[in-house]
Each structure stands twice: as C-alpha cells, then as structure tokens.
N, C-alpha and C positions, 0 to 999 in steps of 0.2 A: 581413388577420390571418394570422400565420404558422401553418403546419401542423405539428403535433408528431407525429413518427413514432419508430420504434425507433432511427432514426439521429439523433434530436434534432429541434430546431425548424428548419423549412425556410422560407425567405422566399417570399412570394407573387410571382407573375409581375407585372411592372409593368402589363401590359394588364388583368389582373384588378383591380388596385388602382385604375386609372383608371376602369374600368367601375363599380366600387363608388362611387367619388367622384361620377361623373356621376349615377348612380342616386339618391344621397342628395340631390344638388343639385336634381334634378327633383322630389323630394318637396316641397322648399321653394319651388321656382319651376317649376311645370308648363310643359312645352313648351320648356324651356331646351335649346339645341343648341350643340354644340362642333365641328360639322363645317365651320364657315366658317373657312378658313385666314386667319391674321393678325388674327383678331378678339380683342378683349379677353378674352372668355369662354374662347376656345381657349388663349390665353396663360396665363390663370390656371389652367386645368385642367392644362396641361403642367407648370407650375411646382409646383402642389400635388401632382401625381403624383410628381414628383421628391422632394418632402419626405416623402411617404408611403413611398417606397422606402427612404429613409434611416431613418425611424422603424421600419419593419418589420424592417430588418436589425438595428437596435439591440435590438429586442424578441427576435429570434432569438439574438443574442449573449448577452443577459441570461439567457435560459432555458437556453441551452447551457452557460453558465459554471458552473452548479450541478449538472451531471450528470457523473459520473465518465467516461461514455462519450464525452463531447464537450467537457469542460472544457478551458480553456486551461492552459498549463503552470503558472503561478503558482497558479491555483485548484486544480489537481491536487495540487500540493505541500501546500496547506492541507488538502485532503480526506485526503491520506495521513497528515498529522499527526493528524487526528481519529481515524483508524483505527489509529494507531500504526505506520504503514508509512513507512520512509525509502527514498528512491531509492538503489538499490545503486550503489556506486562502483567495483565490480569487486573481485575477490578474488585473492589469491595462491594458488599451488599449495599443498596441504596434505598431511600424512601423519601417520599414527599410528605411533609407535615404542615399543619396549620396551627398557629398560635392564637389564642384568644386572651386578651389582657383587660385590665380595668382602667388603664391609663393610655389614652392616645398619645403617640409621639415617643413611646418607650422603644429604644433601639435594641434589637436582638443582633449581636455582633457575630461575625464569622467565628466559628469555633465553639459556639454555644452548644452545650451537650443535652441530649434527650436520650431516653432509654425505653425499651420494652420490658425491662425487668431482667433480661438476660444479656442483651447486647446494647452497647452504647453507640450513638450516632452523633456526628458533629455537623452543625450548620455550615454550609459551604458559601453562602451568599448572605451578607447582612440584610436585614429587613427591619421594618418599623411597624409598630401597632398603629393601624390607621384609624380614621374617625369612627368607622364601623366596628372597631375593636377586634376584628379577626383578620389576620394576615392572608395574603395570597399564599398558595403552596410554596414551601421552602424546601430546597434540595438538601438532603443530608446523606453523608456517607458513614458507613460503619467504621469504627476506630480500629478494628482488627480485620484481617483478611479472612475470607471464607464465603461459603455459599449456604444460605438458609432462606426459608420462607418467612415473610413478614406479613402476617394477616392484617387486614384492615382494622383500624381502631385498637391496635396493640401497643403502639408507641405513645404512652400516656404519662410518662414520668419525666421530670426535669432533672438534669444532671448538673446544672450550674445554679449556684445560689442566687437568690433574688434580693434586691434592696428592700428595706423596710417600707411598707405601704404599697408595694407593687405586687400584684398577683398575676399569675400567668398559667394558663393550661395549654396542653398540646395534645394533638391526636393526628393520626394518619387516616384520612377518609378512605383511601384506597390501599390495596396491598403494595408492599415494596417489591423491589426487583432483586433476586438473588445475584450474588457476585459471580464473576466468570473466572476461570483459571487462565493462566498466562497463555497467550496466543502461540501455538506451535508454528514450525516453519511452513508446513503445508497450508495452514490457515492464512499466514502472512502472505504467502505466495499468491493465493487466490484473491486476497485483498488488493495486492499490487496489480495483478492482471485486471481486476475490475476497475481500478483507478485509471489504468492506461487505456482501457476500452471505453470509459465513461462518456467522453465527449463524442466519440465516433458512434456510440450506440444510441445516444439520445438523452433526453431529459430524465427518464426514470433511473437509468444507470448512474447518471451524473449526481442526482439527488442522493441516491443510496451511498455512493462513494463518498460524497461530502459529509453526510451524517456519520458514516463509519469512522471518520477521522476525529470525531468529538470524543474527548477522554471519557472513559467509563461506559460508553454506549455499548450494549451487547449487540454484536453483529446479527445474531439470529432473530433479534426483535425488530429489525429494520424491514419495512415493506413499503411499496409504492403501488397503490391501486387506482385505476382509472374508473371512476364511477360516472353515472350519467350527468351528475351535477358538477363534476370536477374531480381533481385528484384528492386521494386520501393518503396521507403519509403516517406511517406507524413507526414509532421509536420509543425506547425507554432505556434507563440505566444511567444517563448522563444528565448534566444540568439542563433544565428545560430552556433556559435562555440560550445556552450554547447550541442546543438542538434547533431551536427556532431560528437562530442566526444562520445556521447551516442551510436550513430550508430557504431562508430569505436570500442567501447568496446564490443558491443553485436553481431555484424555481422562478420562472418568469411570471406565472399567473397566480400569485399568492392570494388574490381576491376570490379565487374559486376553491380554495382549500375546504374540504369537507370535514365535519366532525365525526364522532363515533356513530356507527350504524347498528352495531349489535351490543356486545358486552364491554367494549373498550371504554376508556375515559378520555374525553376531550380536554386537551390542555390548550388554553388560550393565553398567549404571551405577546406583550407589546414590545416591539423593537423600535428604539429611538435612533434614527439615522438623521442627525441634525441637518436641516431644521424640520424634518418630517418624522412622523411616527407611523408604524404599520403593525397591524394585528395579524399574528401568525397562529394558525390552528394546526395541531397535530394530535394523533391519537396514541395514548399509552395502552398497549395491549394488556389484557387481564391474565394473571397467572392462573393456570389450571393444574392443581396438584394431583399427581398421579401416584397411586399406591397399587400394589400388585401382589398376587400370590402365584408362585410358580411351582407346579408339581412335576416331579420327574421320577422315572423308574427305569431300571434296567432288566434285562432278561434274567430270570431266576438263576441264581448260582453264579452270576457274572459280576455282581456288584462288590468290588473290593475297595471302595472308597467311601468314606464317611460324609454324610451331609454337612458336617461341621467344616470339612475342607471345601466342599463345592459351594456352599452358600455365600461366603464373602467374595469369592471370585465372581459369581453371577450377579450379586447385588451391586458391586462397583461397576461392572460392565453395562448392566441394564440401565442403571441410573445415568451413566455417561451418555448412553445412546438417547435416552429420553431428553436429557438436557442439551442435546445437540440439534434437536428438531426445530426448524424455523417457525416463526409465527404463522398460524393458520394451516400448518401442514399436519397430516395425520400420523398416528403411530402405525407402523407396518408390522403385522403379525409375522411375516416372513423374516423381517429384520430382527425381531425379538428372538425367533428360533435360531437364526444365524449367529446372533450375539451370544446366546447361551452355549452353542456348540463351540464357538471360538474361545470363550472364556474357560471352558472345561476341557479343551482339547488335550491338555497335559495330564488329566486325571480320569477322564471318562472316554472309553472307546465308543465313538458314535455308532458303530455297528451293533453294540450291545444295548443301545438306548431303545426301550420299548414303549415309553410313554413320555410325553412332554406337553403340558397344558398351561395356559396363562389365563388368570382371572384378573381383569383390569378394572380399576375404579378411578374415576375422574371426579375430584371434589367429593369423595366418599360415596359416589353413586356408581353402580356397576354399568359398564358399557360393553356392547358386543360389536364385533367387527363386521363390516360389510365389504365383501370381496377382499378380505385380508386387511382392511383398513379400519382403524379406530378413528372416527372423525374428530376434527378440531374446529372450534369456532374460528371464523376468519380474523377475528380480533383477539384471539387468545393464544397462549403458548403453554406448552407442557413443562412441568418441573417435577423432579422426583429426588428424594433422598434415599441413599442406600438403605437406611433403616426402615424405609417404607416398602421395601421389597422383601417379601417373605418367600423363602425357598424351602421346599419340603420334599423329602424322599418318601414316596408312598409305597 
C-alpha cells in the first residue's frame, strides 16, 4: 500500500510488497515457502510481486493526480479552472502615461500609439481630455513582447496622427513595468495552490490570489501589508482599473486602504458599482535597476575556459535571479554565488575557483550587503538586464 506524505503518495518498496504477499499466502497455506529457486511457487510469487508494483504505482498516480502539489499538467490545468486561475502566457512591458491637450473633450481611443523613441505602446482603455486638459493615468502595453526598463518621462512621442487644430503631448510621470516571461509549470502550480488556500488562509492570501488573476500583473510585484492605519496593497503591470476591481472584490475594508509610505506611487481609482462609486487606493512599487560587476578567478594553471564563454552564461542566470525577487525582498549574496556556480557548472570546476566577488549597484549607486543581504525598499523591486551584468576574469 502506498505511503501518503506531504510530498504526495509514495510507492512501496518491491521487497515490502513481496513480503506482504508471502505473509498473506502463508495465512491461506501455512508453511508455504518461496525460497526454492525455480519452483512454481517462487515463480508465482515473483510474477505477482511485479503485478503488485504496477498496481501500487497506479494507486500513487491516482492519488497524486488530484493534489495541486503533485498533479500532472492536464489535471493542474483543470484545478486552475476550478479556482479561476489561468496559466500566464507572459506579458508585455507596460507603462502609465498622461496626455495633455488643448481641447477638452477630445477622445483618445483604445489603440492610440505613443513611443519612447525605441518602443511603441498602445493605449488599452479609451480616455478623454478633461476640463483641466490633463488626463488621469492611462494604461499602455508595448506592441512587442520583451522586458526592458521604461524610465520616468521617457515616453514623450505620439505614434498616432492628430487632427488639424488639436495638439496633444504625452509623458509617463513614473517608470514603467518590465514585461514578464511566460509562466512555467512550477509557477503556475504555486499560483493554483495559493488560489486554493486563499479563502482558508484569510484576507491577505485572498486579495493576492485575486489580483494575480488580473491579466499582465506581475506576480512578484503583488504584496499585502498590514500597517497601523490599515492595509496597503502593492501591485503593478496590469490595468489599474482591473487591479482596483480585484481589490474591491476581495477586500472588505476598502475605506482603510493606505497609500505609499516610502518610494512607491499611490494609484487612486474610482470604481462605479451602480448606483454607488468607491475610491480604491493601491501602491505601484518603484523599479530599482540593478547593475553588477562580477570578478572571478581560478587557481593558476587550471583555467582552461575563456571569459567569453563564461560571461553570457552568468549574465543570463544572474539577471533571471534578480528579476525573480519579490517586491521588498533583498538580494542574497549567497544566492548570487550559487547562481554563478550553477550557471558555470559545465565549464568551470568549482574546486578550482579561487576568487569570486560581486560589486552591486542599485540605481547607479553602490550598495554593500548586511549579513549577506543587499536591502530593498519595502515598496521597490529589483530589475536587471543581462547587458548590465559585467563578468570579468581577473
């Protein structure tokens, strides 16, 4: 019989199954022995043990197929459908922009294009130039997939032609949110488990699970903090109205929502639930760009690999680690070292590595670790490009 643990159902050892089989047979036929090689009894015992192994494994597969922690991919998709969770297909870089015009009432339709000179972004929700001539923040998505930093006040060009007599300018007061790669099966499994536990675990888990279902929201930018004045919800990457609606649907005490406490940006959105309107506040965490210099060295005479081979392996792996860190969480020096070793395992023997140092900069300023941790602002998140990681063989 399979053993069920926190890791799921585990198959029994074939020897254990054989012993159980022989013990059961001895109850029916006392004195039965299987120690005679080549005998009919021994042959039947071996054949039956093989059958028991197959049946025991089938039982394990059945039990594990209904648990989010161990289910196979098709069953996991069905469990996600039960909880309203779809596997993320990746998201484009996004940015919130504001338009200023010379004519109140001019409509800026969905699909209107703006640009930072390199990338083009499309307006996702129609808006209108108000009496004050400057619109509320408008959510825009990049027209191509990829992940890159969007500095504040860099989106300033119009990509759609304007009618005669109408002038319009655009800018992004805050940095944009880099895109995310497609969600892998392990990340999807974690999201399904969170969704299944959300109600049982309470409001914070329920709010985070609900926001995570908003398209384009980056899971690592979601946080729920309990402050003295009330809850603070952090989220970014998706349409502000969709995020606000998720908070409205999940959080009972919306009147206590807190704005930014440190470096984040407070987003204030009005939800119209006819005949009433509600103001929802949440905080968009601020991007903290990480650049880094990594110096490595091997024992003299043991270095048979060029830095041109090592550098791209390390750059991609370190950037991926940095871009997986959740809002407010630090960079771990031990994890940097482990990531370097894992990335170079096929080309550098770790026993020959004699020196490995990291010089980390956040927003172009050098930072030093405290107890192996490079601290993060509670309302900030780290982002790195592979091109910002310099790898040098010293």
